[in-house]
C-alpha positions as CSV (number, residue, x, y, z in Angstrom):
1,X,17.1,-4.8,50.9
2,X,17.4,-8.0,49.1
3,X,20.1,-10.5,49.7
4,X,21.7,-9.7,46.3
5,X,21.9,-6.0,47.0
6,X,23.4,-6.6,50.4
7,X,25.9,-9.0,48.9
8,X,26.9,-6.5,46.1
9,X,27.4,-3.8,48.7
10,X,29.5,-6.2,50.8
11,X,31.7,-7.1,47.8
12,X,32.1,-3.5,46.9
13,X,33.2,-2.7,50.5
14,X,35.6,-5.6,50.5
15,X,37.2,-4.4,47.3
16,X,37.3,-0.8,48.5
17,X,39.0,-1.9,51.8
18,X,41.5,-4.0,49.8
19,X,42.5,-1.1,47.6
20,X,42.1,1.8,50.1
21,X,41.5,5.2,48.6
22,X,43.5,4.5,45.4
23,X,41.8,5.3,42.1
24,X,41.7,2.9,39.2
25,X,42.2,2.9,35.4
26,X,39.7,1.1,33.1
27,X,41.2,-0.7,30.1
28,X,37.9,-1.7,28.6
29,X,34.2,-2.0,29.3
30,X,32.1,0.0,31.7
31,X,33.2,2.5,34.3
32,X,35.3,5.7,34.3
33,X,38.3,5.7,36.6
34,X,41.8,6.9,36.5
35,X,44.9,6.3,38.6
36,X,46.9,3.4,40.0
37,X,44.8,0.3,39.6
38,X,44.1,-1.2,36.2
39,X,40.5,-2.6,35.7
40,X,39.1,-4.7,32.8
41,X,35.3,-4.7,33.1
42,X,33.7,-6.9,30.5
43,X,30.4,-7.4,32.4
44,X,27.1,-8.0,30.4
45,X,28.9,-8.5,27.1
46,X,27.6,-12.0,26.3
47,X,31.1,-13.5,26.3
48,X,31.2,-17.3,26.1
49,X,35.0,-17.3,26.6
50,X,37.4,-14.9,28.3
51,X,38.0,-11.9,26.0
52,X,41.6,-12.1,24.7
53,X,42.1,-8.4,25.2
54,X,41.8,-9.0,29.0
55,X,45.1,-10.9,28.7
56,X,47.3,-8.0,29.8
57,X,49.9,-8.4,32.6
58,X,49.0,-5.0,34.1
59,X,45.3,-6.0,34.8
60,X,44.7,-5.9,38.5
61,X,40.9,-6.1,38.6
62,X,39.1,-8.4,36.1
63,X,35.3,-8.2,36.1
64,X,33.4,-10.5,33.7
65,X,30.1,-10.8,35.5
66,X,26.8,-11.7,33.9
67,X,28.2,-13.4,30.7
68,X,28.1,-17.0,29.5
69,X,31.7,-18.0,30.4
70,X,32.2,-21.7,31.1
71,X,35.9,-21.9,32.0
72,X,39.1,-20.1,32.9
73,X,41.6,-19.8,30.1
74,X,45.1,-21.2,30.5
75,X,46.5,-17.7,30.1
76,X,45.0,-16.6,33.4
77,X,48.4,-17.4,34.8
78,X,49.8,-14.6,32.6
79,X,48.1,-12.1,34.9
80,X,50.6,-11.9,37.8
81,X,49.1,-8.6,39.1
82,X,45.5,-9.6,39.3
83,X,44.0,-8.9,42.7
84,X,40.3,-9.2,42.0
85,X,38.6,-11.8,39.8
86,X,34.9,-11.5,39.5
87,X,33.0,-14.1,37.5
88,X,29.6,-13.8,39.0
89,X,26.5,-15.1,37.2
90,X,28.2,-17.1,34.4
91,X,28.2,-20.8,33.5
92,X,31.4,-21.8,35.2
93,X,31.5,-25.5,35.8
94,X,35.0,-25.8,37.3
95,X,37.9,-23.6,38.3
96,X,41.2,-24.8,36.8
97,X,44.0,-25.1,39.4
98,X,46.0,-22.7,37.2
99,X,44.3,-20.0,39.2
100,X,46.8,-20.7,42.0
101,X,49.5,-19.2,39.8
102,X,48.0,-15.7,40.4
103,X,50.1,-14.8,43.5
104,X,48.5,-11.4,44.2
105,X,44.8,-12.6,44.0
106,X,42.9,-11.2,47.0
107,X,39.2,-11.5,46.0
108,X,37.6,-14.3,44.1
109,X,33.9,-13.8,43.3
110,X,32.1,-16.8,41.8
111,X,28.5,-16.5,43.0
112,X,25.7,-17.3,40.6
113,X,27.5,-20.2,38.9
114,X,25.1,-23.0,39.8
115,X,27.1,-25.8,38.0
116,X,30.2,-25.0,40.0
117,X,30.4,-27.8,42.6
118,X,34.0,-27.7,43.8
119,X,37.1,-25.5,44.0
120,X,40.7,-26.5,43.4
121,X,42.9,-26.4,46.5
122,X,43.4,-22.6,46.9
123,X,45.6,-22.6,50.1
124,X,48.6,-21.7,48.0
125,X,46.9,-18.4,47.1
126,X,48.4,-16.8,50.1
127,X,46.8,-13.4,49.6
128,X,43.2,-14.4,49.2
129,X,41.0,-12.5,51.6
130,X,37.5,-13.1,50.2
131,X,36.0,-16.0,48.3
132,X,32.3,-15.9,47.4
133,X,30.6,-19.0,46.1
134,X,26.9,-18.1,47.0
135,X,24.4,-19.7,44.7
136,X,26.8,-22.4,43.4
137,X,26.8,-26.1,44.0
138,X,29.4,-25.5,46.8
139,X,27.5,-25.8,50.1
140,X,30.3,-25.8,52.7
141,X,33.8,-24.5,53.1
142,X,36.6,-26.8,51.8
143,X,38.8,-28.4,54.4
144,X,41.8,-26.3,53.5
145,X,40.1,-23.0,54.4
146,X,41.4,-22.9,58.0
147,X,45.0,-23.0,56.6
148,X,44.4,-19.8,54.6
149,X,45.8,-17.3,57.1
150,X,44.8,-14.1,55.2
151,X,41.3,-15.4,54.2
152,X,38.8,-13.3,56.1
153,X,35.5,-14.5,54.6
154,X,34.4,-17.6,52.7
155,X,30.8,-17.0,51.7
156,X,28.6,-20.0,50.5
157,X,25.0,-21.0,50.4
158,X,23.8,-23.8,52.6
159,X,22.4,-26.8,50.8
160,X,18.7,-26.4,50.2
161,X,16.5,-28.6,52.4
162,X,14.5,-31.3,50.6
163,X,10.8,-30.6,50.7
């Protein structure tokens, strides 16, 4: 299996463990689920900015993978129930510190954003369990990671060796 397939399986398992056997409801995008958790899946839509219809307080899982998004909107702080934020394979250059105002955030998936070179201090995101920055410009864990008591996994790519 390729590294990408293994990583996707790992991320799926982490999300599954995070939510147990609960079913989810999709607000928009792909997928058919019903139940307790509210999902907005806007993957592969060619978005350059966050879609405004994702700005719903009830959203718990926000998936915007494989778009052309460059930055987080200020209104991300209006999502107090967000538990999973997946922005894999976009054009994210920086993560605004406003992300720390999402108190229930557990999973932050940012892999495949090669221009992302640093993260804001996330130690105040007390519920973060998984951060994935593979294939970004981040090649080591930030110094605050040991202070994040619930964080179970910080995944990054080592800096490529010069040839």
